[in-house]
C-alpha positions in Angstrom: -20.5 -23.2 5.8 -24.3 -23.6 5.7 -26.7 -24.4 8.6 -30.3 -25.6 7.9 -32.9 -25.7 10.7 -36.6 -26.0 11.1 -38.9 -23.2 12.2 -39.5 -22.0 15.8 -37.0 -22.0 18.6 -34.6 -24.0 16.6 -33.7 -20.8 14.8 -32.9 -19.0 18.1 -30.2 -21.6 18.9 -28.2 -20.1 16.0 -27.9 -16.7 17.5 -24.5 -17.2 19.2 -23.0 -18.6 15.9 -24.3 -15.7 13.9 -22.8 -13.2 16.4 -19.5 -15.0 16.3 -19.5 -15.0 12.5 -20.1 -11.3 12.5 -17.2 -10.6 14.7 -14.6 -13.1 13.3 -15.6 -12.7 9.6 -16.3 -16.4 9.1 -18.7 -16.8 6.2 -21.9 -18.5 7.3 -25.2 -19.2 5.4 -28.2 -19.8 7.7 -31.3 -21.2 6.1 -34.3 -21.1 8.5 -37.5 -22.8 7.6 -40.5 -20.7 8.5 -44.3 -20.9 8.6 -46.3 -18.8 6.0 -47.3 -15.2 7.0 -51.0 -16.2 7.7 -49.8 -18.5 10.5 -47.7 -16.0 12.4 -49.1 -14.3 15.6 -52.3 -16.5 15.6 -51.4 -19.3 17.9 -50.2 -21.7 15.2 -47.7 -24.4 16.2 -43.9 -23.9 15.8 -44.5 -20.4 14.5 -42.5 -17.4 15.8 -41.6 -14.0 14.3 -38.4 -15.0 12.4 -38.0 -12.1 10.0 -35.3 -9.8 11.4 -34.9 -12.0 14.5 -31.1 -11.7 14.5 -31.3 -7.9 14.4 -28.2 -6.3 13.0 -25.8 -9.2 13.4 -26.1 -10.9 10.0 -24.2 -9.2 7.2 -27.1 -9.8 4.9 -30.7 -10.9 5.2 -32.9 -12.4 2.5 -36.6 -13.0 3.3 -38.0 -15.3 0.6 -41.7 -15.5 -0.3 -43.6 -18.7 -0.1 -42.8 -21.2 -2.9 -45.0 -20.4 -5.9 -44.6 -20.8 -9.6 -45.7 -17.2 -10.0 -42.2 -16.2 -8.9 -39.8 -16.9 -11.8 -37.1 -19.4 -10.9 -34.5 -17.0 -12.3 -35.6 -14.4 -9.8 -35.1 -16.7 -6.9 -31.8 -18.1 -8.1 -30.4 -14.7 -8.9 -31.4 -13.3 -5.5 -29.8 -16.2 -3.6 -26.7 -16.4 -5.8 -26.2 -12.6 -5.7 -26.4 -12.6 -1.9 -23.9 -15.4 -1.5 -21.6 -13.8 -4.0 -21.6 -10.5 -2.0 -20.9 -12.4 1.3 -17.3 -11.6 1.9 -17.6 -12.0 5.7 -20.2 -12.7 8.4 -23.6 -14.4 8.1 -26.3 -14.5 5.4 -29.7 -15.3 6.9 -32.2 -16.7 4.4 -35.6 -17.1 5.8 -37.7 -19.7 3.9 -41.5 -19.8 4.6 -43.3 -23.0 3.5 -47.0 -23.8 3.5 -48.4 -27.3 3.8 -48.6 -29.7 2.0 -44.8 -29.8 1.7 -44.6 -32.7 -0.7 -46.7 -35.3 -2.6 -49.0 -32.9 -4.4 -50.4 -32.8 -7.9 -48.3 -29.7 -8.7 -45.0 -31.6 -9.1 -45.2 -31.4 -12.9 -45.8 -27.7 -12.6 -42.7 -27.2 -10.6 -40.7 -29.3 -13.0 -41.7 -26.9 -15.7 -40.7 -24.0 -13.4 -37.3 -25.5 -12.8 -36.8 -26.2 -16.5 -36.6 -22.5 -17.2 -33.1 -22.6 -15.6 -31.9 -24.8 -18.4 -28.8 -26.9 -17.8 -27.5 -24.7 -15.0 -28.2 -27.4 -12.4 -25.6 -29.7 -14.1 -22.8 -27.1 -13.8 -20.7 -25.8 -10.9 -20.8 -22.2 -12.1 -22.6 -19.5 -10.2 -25.8 -18.1 -11.7 -24.6 -14.6 -11.0 -20.9 -13.9 -10.6 -20.1 -11.0 -8.4 -16.7 -9.4 -8.9 -14.7 -7.7 -6.1 -11.6 -5.6 -6.5 -8.5 -7.7 -5.5 -5.6 -5.3 -5.9 -4.0 -4.1 -2.7 -3.4 -0.4 -2.5 0.3 0.3 -1.8 1.0 3.0 0.8 3.1 5.6 -1.1 5.1 6.5 1.9 6.0 2.9 2.9 9.7 3.3 2.0 9.8 6.1 4.6 7.9 4.3 7.3 9.8 1.0 7.0 12.9 2.8 8.2 11.2 3.9 11.4 11.2 2.1 14.8 8.1 -0.1 14.7 6.3 -2.6 17.0 4.3 -5.3 15.2 1.2 -6.6 17.0 -0.4 -9.8 15.5 -3.9 -11.0 16.5 -5.9 -13.6 14.7 -4.4 -14.5 11.3 -3.9 -17.7 9.3 -1.0 -20.1 9.8 0.6 -19.0 6.5 0.2 -15.4 7.4 1.7 -15.9 10.8 4.8 -17.5 9.5 5.1 -14.8 6.8 4.7 -12.0 9.3 7.4 -13.5 11.5 10.0 -13.5 8.7 8.9 -10.1 7.5 9.2 -8.4 10.9 12.6 -10.2 11.6 14.0 -8.8 8.3 12.9 -5.3 9.3 14.4 -5.7 12.8 11.0 -5.0 14.4 9.8 -6.6 17.6 6.8 -8.8 17.1 4.2 -9.4 19.9 2.1 -12.4 18.8 -1.3 -13.5 20.2 -2.0 -17.1 21.0 -4.1 -17.2 17.7 -1.4 -15.4 15.7 0.4 -18.6 14.7 3.6 -16.6 14.4 5.6 -18.8 16.8 5.6 -15.8 19.2 9.2 -14.7 18.8 8.8 -12.7 22.1 6.7 -15.1 24.2 5.1 -14.4 27.6 4.3 -10.9 26.5 1.5 -10.6 29.0 4.1 -11.0 31.7 7.2 -9.2 30.5 5.3 -6.1 29.4 5.1 -5.3 33.2 8.9 -5.0 33.3 10.1 -1.3 33.3 12.9 -2.1 30.8 10.4 -3.4 28.3 8.1 -0.5 28.8 11.0 1.9 28.2 12.1 0.1 25.1 8.7 0.0 23.5 8.0 3.7 24.3 10.5 4.6 21.6 8.3 3.1 18.8 7.4 5.6 16.1 4.8 3.5 14.5 2.7 0.4 15.5 1.4 -2.0 12.9 -1.3 -4.4 14.0 -2.4 -7.3 11.9 -5.6 -9.0 12.7 -7.9 -8.4 15.7 -9.1 -10.1 18.8 -6.0 -9.6 21.0 -6.2 -11.8 24.1 -3.7 -10.7 26.8 -5.0 -8.0 29.1 -1.5 -6.4 29.5 -1.0 -6.5 25.7 -4.4 -4.8 25.3 -3.4 -2.3 27.9 -0.2 -1.5 26.1 -2.0 -1.3 22.8 -4.5 1.1 24.3 -1.9 3.5 25.8 0.9 3.4 23.2 1.4 6.8 21.5 3.3 6.3 18.3 3.3 8.8 15.5 0.9 6.5 13.6 -1.1 3.3 14.3 -1.9 1.1 11.3 -4.3 -1.8 11.5 -4.3 -4.3 8.6 -7.1 -6.9 8.3 -9.3 -8.2 5.4 -12.5 -7.4 7.4 -13.9 -3.9 7.0 -15.0 -1.8 10.0 -13.3 -0.5 13.1 -11.3 -3.2 14.9 -9.3 -1.0 17.3 -11.1 -0.6 20.6 -8.6 2.2 21.5 -9.5 4.3 18.5 -6.0 5.3 17.6 -5.3 7.9 15.0 -3.7 6.4 11.9 -4.7 4.1 9.1 -7.3 1.3 8.8 -6.1 -0.8 5.8 -8.6 -3.4 4.5 -6.6 -6.1 2.7 -5.6 -9.7 3.0 -2.6 -9.8 5.3 -0.4 -11.9 2.9 -1.2 -9.7 -0.1 -0.5 -6.6 1.9 2.9 -7.9 3.0 3.8 -8.8 -0.6 2.9 -5.3 -1.6 5.0 -3.7 1.2 8.3 -5.6 1.1 10.7 -5.6 4.0 14.2 -4.1 3.8 16.8 -5.7 6.0 17.9 -3.6 9.0 19.3 -4.1 12.5 16.9 -4.7 15.4 16.2 -1.5 17.4 14.7 -3.0 20.6 17.5 -5.3 21.7 16.8 -5.0 25.4 13.5 -7.0 25.1 15.4 -10.2 24.6 16.8 -10.1 28.2 13.4 -9.4 29.6 11.9 -12.4 27.7 14.7 -14.7 28.9 14.3 -13.7 32.5 10.5 -14.3 32.3 11.1 -17.7 30.5 13.4 -18.9 33.3 11.0 -17.7 36.0 7.9 -19.3 34.4 9.7 -22.6 33.9 10.9 -22.7 37.6 7.5 -21.7 39.0 5.5 -24.2 36.9 7.7 -27.2 37.2 5.6 -28.6 40.0 2.3 -30.6 40.1 -0.2 -30.7 37.3 -2.7 -27.8 37.1 -4.2 -25.3 34.7 -1.2 -23.1 34.5 1.4 -25.9 34.1 -0.8 -27.4 31.4 -0.9 -24.1 29.5 2.9 -23.8 29.8 3.6 -27.3 28.5 0.9 -27.4 25.8 3.4 -26.9 23.0 5.1 -30.1 24.0 1.8 -32.0 23.9 0.9 -30.9 20.4 1.0 -33.5 17.7 3.3 -32.3 14.9 1.6 -30.6 11.9 -1.8 -30.9 13.4 -4.1 -28.4 15.2 -5.0 -26.9 18.5 -8.4 -25.5 19.7 -8.3 -23.2 22.7 -11.4 -22.5 24.7 -12.3 -19.0 26.0 -12.1 -17.4 29.4 -9.1 -18.6 31.5 -7.9 -21.3 29.0 -6.8 -19.1 26.2 -5.5 -16.4 28.6 -3.2 -18.9 30.3 -2.0 -20.3 27.0 -1.4 -16.7 25.7 0.6 -15.7 28.8 2.5 -18.9 29.6 3.1 -20.8 26.3 5.1 -20.4 23.2 3.2 -22.1 20.4 5.1 -23.3 17.2 5.1 -21.1 14.1 2.5 -21.8 11.4 0.7 -24.2 13.7 -3.0 -24.2 13.2 -4.7 -22.7 16.2 -8.4 -22.1 16.4 -10.7 -20.4 18.9 -14.1 -18.6 19.1 -12.6 -15.2 19.9 -15.2 -13.0 18.3 -17.7 -12.6 21.2 -15.5 -14.9 23.3 -18.5 -16.8 24.6 -18.4 -20.1 26.4 -21.2 -21.6 24.3 -20.6 -23.8 21.3 -16.9 -24.4 21.9 -17.1 -28.2 21.7 -19.3 -27.9 18.6 -16.7 -25.6 17.0 -13.9 -27.9 17.9 -15.7 -30.9 16.4 -16.4 -28.8 13.2 -12.7 -27.8 12.9 -11.6 -31.4 13.2 -14.3 -32.7 10.8 -13.5 -30.0 8.2 -9.7 -30.4 8.2 -9.6 -34.1 9.1 -6.5 -33.6 11.3 -5.8 -34.9 14.8 -6.9 -32.1 17.2 -5.9 -31.2 20.7 -8.7 -29.2 22.4 -8.7 -27.5 25.8 -11.9 -26.0 27.2 -13.0 -25.0 30.6 -15.4 -26.9 32.8 -18.3 -24.5 32.4 -17.8 -24.5 28.6 -18.0 -28.3 28.6 -21.0 -28.3 30.8 -22.8 -25.8 28.6 -22.2 -28.0 25.5 -23.1 -31.3 27.1 -26.4 -31.4 25.2 
């Protein structure tokens, strides 16, 4: 996705989106118009210091020079195309200074000649500079050994296809799967933020020899607490984003790979479930939640009943703060159902804008639930 804004404080309004893109891995190209260098720090209108204004949050930054035929068109196109080709996640900030007059000059023919040096490239859909990235997933050589162990699967933010694939994969292996509200796994063991407090559940999960986490941004506080304090022989975290995504800093393996490709490279082998006692805990919590939330309308009953309100084969957008925590703790969302949320920095700003963008991009009926402060923040 690309965002284009004028110079000045308009650029500052993009800061939350750039931070969110950094933490969630969404690819975002930000083009900010700027004043030329001689008009910075001299009282000129709509002129602020824009170079480096987003600090370390963009994945890449490209500061262009003012438009001039002295800079070959191939140099400009190659720099931009190369930066976009390298952008595997996060934001690319391209700062574009312009000097007046912006149009209607006698130099139009000169720039036509300048553009002509690119030949017929404008009429194609091909990149000027193609950047190749390795695509093969490295297979863990000891996987046949580890897949016979007792494992707990944690699933954070993944795609709908990956969520459904993970559910089938873990079920074949007989491993309990704890799915986040954004996991799109169907949450085979729902209400985890409640039943993890049960002594039987804690005792069962303590026997895990390995924990595999797919995706980041876990929501439930009790799930996060269990993830932080679990002590398996090894902790693996699989996600296509690079970098550290484990706030508990477990010893183990950080595997950078697309989730679906990693699962295909590490096939499941059918075996009996090892944590059978969890099912009784989940059923007890299910009955208790249904009984307690059968009363009048409210935030908690809405979160519990949200699955029944979802239009089939459509999408849900969950706001931050209390909204997504209640849905995570009290609902069981359908498998492979598209669920979206701004869970990078988990801010309350821009939620309605994101929800509108999700609906516009996919063209599907969308149910969105946001808090009152989030809605108030976005009223402009």
